[in-house]
C-alpha positions as CSV (number, residue, x, y, z in Angstrom):
1,M,-132.1,-82.8,60.4
2,R,-129.9,-79.7,60.2
3,I,-131.8,-78.0,63.0
4,Y,-131.6,-81.1,65.1
5,R,-127.8,-81.2,64.7
6,A,-127.4,-77.5,65.5
7,L,-129.5,-77.9,68.6
8,R,-127.4,-80.9,69.8
9,A,-124.2,-79.0,69.2
10,Y,-125.5,-76.1,71.2
11,L,-126.6,-78.3,74.1
12,A,-123.2,-80.0,74.1
13,L,-121.4,-76.8,74.8
14,P,-120.0,-76.2,78.3
15,K,-122.2,-74.1,80.6
16,N,-119.5,-71.5,81.3
17,Y,-119.0,-71.0,77.6
18,L,-122.7,-70.3,77.1
19,I,-122.5,-67.8,79.9
20,I,-119.5,-66.1,78.3
21,M,-121.1,-66.0,74.8
22,T,-124.3,-64.6,76.3
23,K,-122.4,-61.8,78.0
24,K,-120.5,-61.0,74.7
25,M,-123.8,-60.9,72.8
26,I,-125.3,-58.5,75.3
27,L,-122.1,-56.3,75.2
28,N,-122.0,-56.3,71.4
29,G,-125.7,-55.3,71.4
30,C,-125.0,-52.4,73.8
31,R,-122.1,-51.3,71.5
32,L,-124.4,-51.4,68.5
33,V,-127.1,-49.4,70.2
34,A,-124.5,-46.8,71.3
35,G,-123.0,-46.6,67.8
36,C,-126.4,-46.0,66.3
37,A,-127.1,-43.3,68.8
38,L,-123.8,-41.6,68.0
39,V,-124.6,-41.6,64.3
40,V,-128.0,-40.1,64.9
41,L,-126.4,-37.3,67.1
42,C,-123.8,-36.5,64.4
43,L,-126.4,-36.4,61.7
44,S,-128.5,-34.1,63.8
45,A,-125.6,-31.8,64.6
46,S,-124.6,-31.6,60.9
47,S,-128.2,-30.8,59.9
48,S,-128.2,-28.1,62.6
49,R,-125.0,-26.5,61.3
50,N,-126.2,-26.6,57.7
51,S,-129.4,-24.9,58.8
52,T,-127.4,-22.3,60.6
53,N,-125.1,-21.7,57.7
54,K,-128.1,-21.2,55.4
55,R,-129.5,-18.6,57.8
56,I,-126.2,-16.8,57.9
57,S,-125.7,-16.9,54.1
58,N,-129.1,-15.2,53.7
59,T,-128.2,-12.5,56.2
60,T,-126.2,-9.3,55.2
61,V,-123.3,-8.9,57.6
62,K,-121.5,-5.6,57.7
63,I,-117.8,-5.8,58.4
64,K,-116.0,-2.7,59.5
65,P,-112.9,-2.3,57.2
66,A,-109.6,-2.5,59.0
67,T,-107.9,0.7,59.6
68,T,-104.3,0.7,58.3
69,D,-101.5,3.2,58.4
70,S,-101.2,5.0,55.1
71,G,-97.4,4.7,55.4
72,W,-96.7,8.4,54.6
73,R,-94.0,10.0,56.8
74,Q,-93.6,13.8,56.9
75,L,-90.1,15.1,56.4
76,F,-91.1,18.8,56.6
77,N,-93.1,19.5,59.7
78,G,-94.3,23.0,58.7
79,K,-92.7,24.5,61.8
80,N,-89.0,24.4,61.3
81,L,-86.3,22.7,59.2
82,D,-85.3,20.0,61.7
83,G,-83.5,17.2,59.8
84,W,-82.6,19.6,56.9
85,K,-79.3,21.3,56.1
86,Q,-78.4,24.1,53.7
87,V,-75.4,23.9,51.5
88,G,-74.3,26.6,49.0
89,P,-75.5,30.2,48.7
90,G,-78.8,31.3,50.1
91,S,-81.0,30.0,52.8
92,R,-84.4,28.5,53.6
93,Y,-87.0,29.8,56.1
94,V,-90.4,28.6,57.4
95,E,-93.4,30.9,57.6
96,N,-97.1,30.1,57.8
97,G,-96.5,26.3,57.4
98,L,-94.5,26.8,54.2
99,T,-90.8,26.8,53.4
100,G,-89.5,29.5,51.1
101,S,-86.0,30.7,50.3
102,H,-83.6,33.6,50.0
103,G,-80.8,33.9,47.5
104,G,-79.1,31.0,45.7
105,M,-78.2,28.9,44.1
106,G,-78.1,26.4,46.9
107,L,-79.6,23.2,48.2
108,C,-81.3,22.2,51.4
109,Y,-81.0,18.4,51.8
110,W,-82.5,15.8,54.2
111,T,-79.6,14.7,56.4
112,K,-80.9,11.6,58.1
113,E,-81.0,9.0,55.4
114,K,-80.9,8.1,51.7
115,F,-84.0,7.2,49.8
116,G,-84.9,4.5,47.3
117,D,-87.7,2.1,46.6
118,C,-90.2,4.6,47.8
119,V,-92.7,7.3,46.8
120,I,-91.9,10.9,47.6
121,R,-94.7,13.4,47.4
122,I,-94.2,17.2,47.5
123,V,-96.8,20.0,47.4
124,Y,-95.6,23.3,46.1
125,K,-96.5,26.6,44.5
126,M,-94.6,29.2,42.5
127,Q,-94.4,32.7,43.9
128,K,-94.8,34.2,40.4
129,E,-96.8,32.9,37.5
130,N,-93.6,31.0,36.7
131,S,-90.6,30.3,39.0
132,N,-87.6,28.1,38.7
133,S,-86.6,25.5,41.3
134,G,-86.2,21.7,41.6
135,F,-86.3,18.7,43.8
136,F,-83.2,16.6,43.9
137,I,-83.1,12.8,44.1
138,R,-80.4,10.0,43.8
139,I,-77.6,12.2,45.2
140,P,-74.9,9.6,45.7
141,I,-73.1,11.0,48.7
142,E,-73.9,13.6,51.4
143,P,-73.6,17.1,49.8
144,R,-71.0,19.5,51.0
145,E,-71.7,22.1,48.4
146,A,-74.5,22.8,45.9
147,W,-73.0,21.8,42.5
148,M,-72.1,18.1,43.3
149,P,-75.9,17.2,43.4
150,V,-76.4,19.0,40.1
151,Y,-73.7,17.1,38.3
152,Y,-74.1,13.6,39.9
153,G,-77.7,13.5,41.1
154,Y,-81.0,14.1,39.3
155,E,-83.0,17.3,39.5
156,V,-86.7,16.9,39.0
157,Q,-87.3,20.2,37.4
158,I,-89.9,22.9,38.5
159,D,-90.1,25.4,35.6
160,N,-93.2,25.6,33.4
161,H,-91.5,27.8,30.8
162,P,-87.9,26.7,30.2
163,E,-88.0,28.5,26.8
164,T,-87.5,31.8,28.6
165,S,-84.1,30.6,29.6
166,G,-83.3,29.3,26.1
167,E,-84.0,25.7,27.2
168,D,-86.2,23.0,25.7
169,D,-88.8,20.5,27.0
170,Y,-86.1,18.4,28.6
171,H,-86.0,21.2,31.2
172,I,-89.7,21.4,32.0
173,T,-91.6,20.7,35.2
174,G,-91.5,17.0,36.1
175,A,-88.6,16.1,33.7
176,L,-85.3,14.8,35.0
177,Y,-83.4,18.0,34.1
178,S,-81.9,17.7,30.6
179,I,-82.2,13.9,30.8
180,S,-85.8,12.8,30.1
181,K,-88.4,14.1,27.6
182,P,-91.8,14.8,29.2
183,H,-94.9,12.7,28.4
184,A,-97.1,15.7,29.5
185,K,-96.9,19.3,30.7
186,P,-99.4,19.5,33.6
187,G,-97.6,22.1,35.7
188,R,-99.9,24.8,37.1
189,P,-98.8,28.4,37.2
190,G,-98.3,30.3,40.5
191,P,-99.9,30.8,42.9
192,Q,-101.8,27.6,42.2
193,W,-100.8,24.5,44.2
194,N,-99.1,21.5,42.5
195,V,-98.7,17.9,43.6
196,M,-95.6,16.0,42.5
197,E,-95.1,12.3,43.1
198,I,-91.7,10.8,42.5
199,T,-91.5,7.0,42.5
200,L,-88.1,5.4,43.0
201,D,-88.4,1.8,42.0
202,G,-84.9,0.4,41.9
203,P,-83.2,2.0,38.9
204,R,-86.5,3.3,37.5
205,T,-87.8,6.8,38.2
206,L,-91.4,7.9,37.6
207,V,-92.7,11.4,38.1
208,K,-96.3,12.5,38.1
209,V,-97.4,16.1,38.4
210,N,-101.0,16.7,39.3
211,G,-101.8,13.1,38.6
212,E,-100.3,13.0,35.1
213,L,-97.2,11.0,34.2
214,V,-94.4,13.2,33.0
215,T,-91.3,11.0,33.4
216,D,-90.7,7.3,33.2
217,Y,-87.0,6.8,33.0
218,T,-84.8,3.8,33.8
219,E,-81.1,3.9,34.3
220,G,-79.3,3.3,31.0
221,D,-82.1,4.7,28.9
222,P,-80.9,7.0,26.1
223,A,-80.3,10.7,27.0
224,P,-79.4,13.6,24.8
225,E,-75.9,15.1,24.9
226,R,-75.3,17.9,27.3
227,K,-76.0,21.4,25.9
228,F,-74.9,23.5,28.8
229,D,-72.0,23.3,31.2
230,Y,-74.5,23.5,34.2
231,E,-76.3,20.3,33.1
232,P,-75.7,17.0,34.9
233,F,-73.1,14.6,33.7
234,R,-74.5,11.5,32.0
235,G,-74.1,8.1,33.7
236,L,-75.8,5.8,36.1
237,R,-77.2,7.0,39.4
238,P,-77.5,4.9,42.6
239,N,-80.8,3.2,43.6
240,Y,-80.6,5.0,47.0
241,G,-79.5,8.6,47.4
242,Y,-80.0,11.9,49.3
243,I,-82.8,14.3,48.4
244,G,-83.1,18.0,48.6
245,L,-84.9,21.3,47.8
246,Q,-83.2,23.8,45.5
247,N,-83.2,27.6,46.1
248,H,-82.5,29.1,42.7
249,G,-82.4,32.8,43.5
250,D,-84.5,35.7,44.8
251,N,-86.3,36.0,41.5
252,D,-87.2,32.3,41.4
253,V,-89.0,31.4,44.7
254,V,-91.0,28.2,45.1
255,F,-92.9,27.5,48.3
256,F,-93.1,23.9,49.6
257,K,-95.9,22.9,51.9
258,T,-95.5,19.1,52.0
259,V,-92.5,16.8,51.7
260,E,-93.5,13.2,52.6
261,V,-92.3,9.7,51.8
262,R,-93.7,6.2,52.0
263,P,-92.3,2.8,51.2
264,L,-92.8,1.6,47.6
265,H,-94.4,-1.7,48.8
266,L,-96.5,-1.4,52.0
267,Q,-96.5,-4.4,54.2
């Protein structure tokens, strides 16, 4: 009975409606077939990618490391003293790629800029078994004479035997002259080469000599009282300052081969 009623209802429908429904059924069937085909294609592509990825993951791929700039910038070119200026007694000269000095006590400073938040690397050797010199940092203003940097900047000392001058370990190679006590004494005698790296990190100063830490000093850290009138005044130094090479005298010659600088944080 139910089948009979359904058939009567179907036959009672208008002819144009039957034609429309038939067309819709055919169209929906085509859409269904197309959808199924698309699903099959996607699954096939996914399977192909997975297979390819598996093959790649099992293959050793050698990637050439990117070449980047080391960041070091030479301040002494080994030919002349372009960019440097002498103040105070004595002079500096360049010979065989090194800069030495005559007379003293004076200072040859870099004129073009102040330095801070950077690493400064110098390579030097003493003329004798032991010679006295220094590398100046944190000089607050451009020098016009040699003693202002002594009193108001910092001298990173170069002198392996301060006791010969009646001085103590606060005056040894790698120490901030009379300010910081050394953590080590790695300075090599002349004519061996030494490498000194000075890190200026805001108010913090670190000094390594031949790879060993000598100084780690932050502005405001305790410092001993001045013992001699030629020692620097106590007090804070700027984060950025001028730098310079000291010429101590004809009996204390230190040769510098490299003076270079790079930013503290490379991009």
